[in-house]
C-alpha positions as CSV (number, residue, x, y, z in Angstrom):
1,X,-39.2,-30.4,38.9
2,X,-38.1,-28.3,41.7
3,X,-40.3,-26.0,42.8
4,X,-39.1,-22.3,43.7
5,X,-38.1,-21.2,46.7
6,X,-40.9,-18.6,48.4
7,X,-38.1,-17.1,50.7
8,X,-38.2,-17.0,54.5
9,X,-39.8,-13.4,54.7
10,X,-42.9,-15.7,52.5
11,X,-43.0,-18.5,55.0
12,X,-42.8,-16.2,57.7
13,X,-45.8,-14.1,56.8
14,X,-48.2,-17.3,55.8
15,X,-47.4,-18.8,59.1
16,X,-48.2,-15.8,61.2
17,X,-51.5,-15.3,58.7
18,X,-52.3,-18.9,59.4
19,X,-56.1,-18.5,60.8
20,X,-55.8,-20.7,64.3
21,X,-51.9,-19.2,64.9
22,X,-53.4,-15.7,64.5
23,X,-56.7,-16.3,66.7
24,X,-54.2,-18.0,69.5
25,X,-52.0,-14.7,69.0
26,X,-54.8,-12.2,69.5
27,X,-56.3,-13.7,72.4
28,X,-53.1,-14.0,74.0
29,X,-52.5,-10.5,73.5
30,X,-56.4,-9.3,74.8
31,X,-56.0,-11.3,77.6
32,X,-52.4,-10.3,78.8
33,X,-53.8,-6.7,77.9
34,X,-56.4,-7.3,80.8
35,X,-54.4,-8.8,83.2
36,X,-52.7,-6.9,86.3
37,X,-49.2,-7.3,84.9
38,X,-49.8,-6.9,80.9
39,X,-46.0,-5.3,80.4
40,X,-44.8,-8.6,81.7
41,X,-46.7,-11.1,80.1
42,X,-46.9,-9.2,76.7
43,X,-43.4,-9.8,76.1
44,X,-43.8,-13.7,76.8
45,X,-46.7,-13.7,74.2
46,X,-44.4,-12.4,71.4
47,X,-41.8,-14.8,72.6
48,X,-44.0,-17.8,72.7
49,X,-45.2,-16.6,68.9
50,X,-41.2,-16.1,67.5
51,X,-40.6,-19.7,68.5
52,X,-43.9,-20.8,66.8
53,X,-42.5,-18.9,63.8
54,X,-39.2,-19.9,63.8
55,X,-40.2,-23.9,63.8
56,X,-42.7,-23.8,61.4
57,X,-40.6,-21.8,59.0
58,X,-38.3,-24.4,59.9
59,X,-39.9,-27.2,58.9
60,X,-39.1,-28.7,55.4
61,X,-42.8,-30.0,54.6
62,X,-44.3,-26.6,55.5
63,X,-41.9,-24.9,53.2
64,X,-42.9,-27.3,50.4
65,X,-46.5,-27.3,51.3
66,X,-46.4,-23.4,50.7
67,X,-44.1,-23.8,47.5
68,X,-46.5,-25.5,45.9
69,X,-49.4,-23.4,46.9
70,X,-47.5,-20.4,45.3
71,X,-46.9,-22.5,42.2
72,X,-50.4,-23.6,42.1
73,X,-51.7,-20.1,42.2
74,X,-48.8,-18.7,39.4
75,X,-50.0,-21.5,37.1
76,X,-53.7,-20.6,37.5
77,X,-53.1,-17.0,37.0
78,X,-50.5,-18.0,34.1
79,X,-53.1,-20.1,32.5
80,X,-56.2,-17.3,33.3
81,X,-54.2,-14.6,31.4
82,X,-52.7,-17.2,28.2
83,X,-56.4,-17.9,27.9
84,X,-57.8,-14.4,27.9
85,X,-54.7,-13.3,25.2
86,X,-56.0,-16.4,22.8
87,X,-59.7,-15.4,23.2
88,X,-58.2,-11.5,22.4
89,X,-56.0,-12.9,19.4
90,X,-59.2,-14.8,18.0
91,X,-61.7,-12.0,18.3
92,X,-59.4,-9.5,16.6
93,X,-59.4,-11.9,13.2
94,X,-61.6,-11.2,10.5
95,X,-64.7,-13.1,10.3
96,X,-63.5,-15.5,7.6
97,X,-60.5,-15.9,9.4
98,X,-61.5,-16.6,12.9
99,X,-64.5,-19.1,11.7
100,X,-61.5,-20.8,9.9
101,X,-59.7,-21.5,12.8
102,X,-62.5,-22.2,15.5
103,X,-63.9,-24.8,12.8
104,X,-60.5,-26.6,12.7
105,X,-60.3,-26.4,16.0
106,X,-63.7,-27.7,16.6
107,X,-62.5,-30.5,13.7
108,X,-59.5,-31.6,15.9
109,X,-62.0,-31.9,19.2
110,X,-64.2,-34.3,17.4
111,X,-62.1,-36.7,16.2
112,X,-59.9,-36.8,19.3
113,X,-63.3,-37.5,20.8
114,X,-63.9,-40.2,18.3
115,X,-60.1,-41.9,18.0
116,X,-60.5,-41.9,22.3
117,X,-63.8,-43.8,21.7
118,X,-62.9,-46.7,19.4
119,X,-59.8,-46.9,21.4
120,X,-62.5,-47.3,24.9
121,X,-60.3,-44.5,26.6
122,X,-60.6,-41.3,28.1
123,X,-57.7,-39.6,29.5
124,X,-58.5,-36.5,31.9
125,X,-58.0,-33.1,29.5
126,X,-54.8,-31.4,28.8
127,X,-53.1,-35.0,29.9
128,X,-52.8,-36.6,26.3
129,X,-49.6,-36.2,25.1
130,X,-51.5,-36.1,21.9
131,X,-53.2,-32.8,22.9
132,X,-50.0,-31.1,23.3
133,X,-48.7,-32.1,19.8
134,X,-51.9,-30.9,18.7
135,X,-51.7,-27.8,20.4
136,X,-48.4,-26.8,18.9
137,X,-49.7,-27.0,15.5
138,X,-52.6,-25.2,15.9
139,X,-50.5,-22.8,17.4
140,X,-48.0,-22.3,14.6
141,X,-51.7,-22.0,12.7
142,X,-53.1,-19.4,15.1
143,X,-49.4,-17.5,14.4
144,X,-49.8,-17.8,10.5
145,X,-53.6,-16.2,10.7
146,X,-51.7,-13.4,12.3
147,X,-49.0,-13.0,9.9
148,X,-51.4,-13.2,7.5
149,X,-54.1,-10.7,8.7
150,X,-50.8,-7.8,9.2
151,X,-49.7,-8.8,5.9
152,X,-52.8,-7.7,4.2
153,X,-53.6,-4.2,6.0
154,X,-50.1,-3.6,4.8
155,X,-50.9,-3.9,1.5
156,X,-54.3,-3.0,1.8
157,X,-52.8,0.9,3.1
158,X,-49.6,0.7,0.5
159,X,-50.2,1.9,-2.9
160,X,-48.5,0.1,-5.4
161,X,-49.5,2.7,-8.4
162,X,-48.7,5.6,-6.5
163,X,-45.1,4.3,-5.6
164,X,-44.1,3.5,-9.1
165,X,-45.7,6.8,-10.1
166,X,-43.3,8.6,-7.9
167,X,-40.1,6.6,-8.7
168,X,-41.2,7.7,-12.4
169,X,-41.5,11.4,-11.6
170,X,-38.0,11.8,-9.3
171,X,-36.4,9.7,-12.3
172,X,-38.1,12.4,-15.0
173,X,-36.7,15.4,-13.1
174,X,-33.0,13.5,-12.4
175,X,-33.0,13.0,-16.2
176,X,-34.0,16.8,-16.8
177,X,-31.8,18.7,-13.8
178,X,-30.2,21.2,-15.4
179,X,-28.9,22.7,-12.5
180,X,-26.2,22.1,-11.1
181,X,-26.5,22.4,-7.2
182,X,-25.7,19.2,-6.2
183,X,-27.8,19.2,-3.3
184,X,-31.0,19.1,-5.8
185,X,-29.4,16.0,-7.4
186,X,-28.8,14.4,-4.1
187,X,-32.3,15.0,-2.9
188,X,-33.9,13.6,-5.9
189,X,-31.9,10.4,-5.9
190,X,-32.3,9.9,-2.0
191,X,-36.0,10.1,-3.1
192,X,-35.6,7.4,-5.6
193,X,-33.7,5.4,-3.7
194,X,-36.5,5.5,-0.9
195,X,-39.2,4.9,-3.1
196,X,-37.6,2.0,-4.5
197,X,-37.4,0.1,-1.4
198,X,-40.8,0.7,-0.5
199,X,-41.6,-1.3,-3.3
200,X,-39.0,-3.8,-2.5
201,X,-40.7,-4.0,1.0
202,X,-44.3,-4.3,-1.2
203,X,-43.3,-7.2,-3.4
204,X,-41.6,-8.9,-0.5
205,X,-44.8,-8.2,1.4
206,X,-46.7,-10.1,-1.5
207,X,-44.9,-12.8,-2.0
208,X,-45.2,-13.3,2.2
209,X,-48.6,-13.4,2.0
210,X,-48.6,-16.2,-1.0
211,X,-46.2,-18.0,1.4
212,X,-48.3,-17.4,4.3
213,X,-51.9,-19.0,2.0
214,X,-50.1,-22.2,1.4
215,X,-49.2,-22.8,4.6
216,X,-52.2,-22.0,6.0
217,X,-53.7,-24.7,3.8
218,X,-50.7,-27.2,4.2
219,X,-51.0,-27.1,7.9
220,X,-54.9,-27.1,7.7
221,X,-54.4,-30.1,5.7
222,X,-52.0,-31.7,7.7
223,X,-53.6,-31.3,10.8
224,X,-56.9,-32.9,9.2
225,X,-55.5,-35.4,7.7
226,X,-53.7,-36.9,10.9
227,X,-56.4,-36.3,13.3
228,X,-58.6,-38.2,10.8
229,X,-56.0,-41.0,10.5
230,X,-55.8,-41.6,14.0
231,X,-59.3,-42.8,14.3
232,X,-58.6,-45.7,12.7
233,X,-55.2,-46.1,14.2
234,X,-55.6,-48.7,18.0
235,X,-52.0,-47.2,19.0
236,X,-52.4,-44.3,21.6
237,X,-49.6,-42.6,20.2
238,X,-50.0,-42.5,16.9
239,X,-50.9,-38.8,16.9
240,X,-48.0,-37.7,18.5
241,X,-46.0,-39.7,16.4
242,X,-47.0,-38.4,13.4
243,X,-46.9,-35.1,13.9
244,X,-43.4,-35.7,15.2
245,X,-42.5,-36.7,11.7
246,X,-43.5,-33.4,10.3
247,X,-41.2,-31.7,13.3
248,X,-38.7,-30.8,10.6
249,X,-41.1,-28.8,8.8
250,X,-43.1,-26.9,11.4
251,X,-39.5,-25.3,12.3
252,X,-38.8,-24.2,8.9
253,X,-42.5,-22.5,9.6
254,X,-42.0,-21.2,12.9
255,X,-38.6,-19.8,11.6
256,X,-40.7,-18.0,8.9
257,X,-43.2,-16.6,11.3
258,X,-40.2,-15.4,13.7
259,X,-39.3,-13.6,10.4
260,X,-42.6,-12.2,9.6
261,X,-43.3,-11.1,12.7
262,X,-39.7,-8.9,12.6
263,X,-41.1,-7.4,9.3
264,X,-44.6,-6.7,10.8
265,X,-43.9,-5.8,14.0
266,X,-46.1,-8.4,15.6
267,X,-44.6,-9.5,19.2
268,X,-46.1,-12.7,20.7
269,X,-46.7,-12.2,24.3
270,X,-46.7,-16.1,24.5
271,X,-43.2,-17.8,23.2
272,X,-44.4,-21.4,23.8
273,X,-47.0,-23.0,22.3
274,X,-50.4,-22.3,24.8
275,X,-53.3,-24.6,25.5
276,X,-55.7,-24.4,22.8
277,X,-57.9,-27.2,22.4
278,X,-58.7,-27.4,26.4
279,X,-59.0,-23.4,26.6
280,X,-62.4,-21.4,26.7
281,X,-62.6,-19.6,23.5
282,X,-65.9,-19.0,23.1
283,X,-68.1,-19.2,20.3
284,X,-67.7,-17.5,16.5
285,X,-69.9,-15.1,16.2
286,X,-72.1,-16.3,13.2
């Protein structure tokens, strides 16, 4: 993958601030100032520095090294930010949801370690393609838990009985309205319509919550079944192939989560599946 160019200004800045160059430049400038002819020598020092900077900035290997260094720094910062975001998300769950996620993640780590031990191989953390596949499924599971949390809050804060009572009151007033004032009639009709919309939203939220609960159970069972089956398989890519086989249903679930987010107002800061198995999320408080 080609790295983005840092730009001429950044290359020149890095070249100038290189410790040996900075030491030589300051030393030469000090000598020039203390010499009998500072006005003649200082321009020579500056010219030599410009030649050095121009030569280094034009060096392709130097530019590539700077680009790689900046890319690594940005990657580490992004990873650190993502980990903090994951920690915040998990810490914000109720105890039951937080425990459920942590136990599922721990189960994946245990089964992966057993599978690698059975096959007699160990891969560096994060390099196993199976890890990325499991991260995606765990990310979907985590997003579903988030949707469940927001839907439960919405239903807890919404009183279905109160909505229905207000609808009955509006209907009764409309039926007994003897006034010929159209403004009152329109106001009552609009009030009835608003309460009907609230009731529809409440009913839809209940259905969505039922769907989220079923999907959580399905994906949790799927993750457990796949990781456990991988222990008895010698094919190192078995886990990835199994997860790929359910990719269509995963895409359907992710699409449903996106729709739920529009309804609940949730916005994912992380659009792509982050590193979850290898992340330091802390321990579930018991």
